[in-house]
Steps between C-alpha positions, in 0.01 A plus 500: 500500500813409306811720495428623146151609603637675810745699287236577239271673751763690695430868579840640612371841609222344708744250651733785591223694674382192690858423603525847654168471684582156637846615612372813675223302670763323707699810603377731776746789460486526122781471245686738270494450125854362514409257779196379305719440193762315705247270665338422167837466328426766241638838395359801696408670172262215420274601789485879468193518274324213675546658844382833364179341368438309823539823699272695265234228517517499881632148560841617621607813684840670528631566849782719628837377387360397160361178643195336347231313694155360431187704566176335612340529157522125439343443841226748412429324172478166677246649741273585206533155347314180576624459861328824596179395331520166679560676831194719445298192404609310811436806716145574382309247715717571804455876455124447471499303823714765670257773395206301636669434834640851555212695339774700326637530147847369418744510209816332372806703397827415322809703412535595133767733361509754778139479616275294720223375268159363601442168318183383681244638742183392675222728610364512854188279530275782618423836343792691661872441451819634345613337176780573253467443125699209352793640304546798731859606570554592864799632692777282638573746778177605671271197462481178698542294183811690396655468845444124503638454148818682608530353849509135396783535247876500539682831541636479146162423345336776701751757376442388141124534546545852632736583213243368253245740649741794482576432132133510403384769742633757743798418718414428862691582816460219753644556847616243755155494659350359178740205498443449872129473427565240231710299746217519754246383239721205412541411867130501587389359165255767382433871456223692678490872421259786458433566133692795358227545238164453679403615849361233730657209308778273628709292262538144629757325279671160512755338267444209266832316491646294218697177532820695574337696783487827309184708472329451164184693587325688778146431620342817635174581675410872508330472838221735608315478832140400426280683752186344352636146550623474859543123473749527213869418575707779652833610356705247700277211397510620140880513471513145640262389223702686237820330619333159497377547143843628390655193660263270311590675173869464584450127539331489159803688361729234644629679808559307823320744731297449815160670498358644823217305655 
């Protein structure tokens, strides 16, 4: 495109908003309005209305000390875009195979604007199993999927995810033991916990990692002991299968992981 064409199609307000988003994306602690203006070589007054709109639309949040930082809304939007659909498409045959081998249902969960959202699920192969409807919003704080999504993120990203939840729902009080649990999950590579919603169910959850090693989704099996199928895998065998499938999906997503044998 020639220079004249570039000037003809300029959108100054849009450029200004994108400049702010791109600048804040590279700053962990946030910036004040004056600091944003200085880095972009503009007057602070030029950014007042733009920052106000970005805050009101949920792309930017204002911290103590009048510092502005990005929310995870852009990340949430990206999760709902084509990459998520591709992930669900890649996952479908592997989830089907996992269900056949474990005799259990399983589902795939991503983070979206303060919630853990089910984007794919596969029924148990027999007549009895626990399944969750695609599109369901589940808790970050008392589900295996939510724990895994939080555990395999940096401290800063985790705090932003929690803040996103608090802005859209009730504020949560998380004690040191919660963060210790997340550290333990990250260390052992999976979550195994009794369901907080359904008696007799254990959430077996493993991370699907992207190329940068961060969790982009959680693969979860709501495990129930099948008394009418004594030859079916036990809970230890099942979590190993869940981890193996999550590892295979991570490889498809471009992550350099090692799947358990």
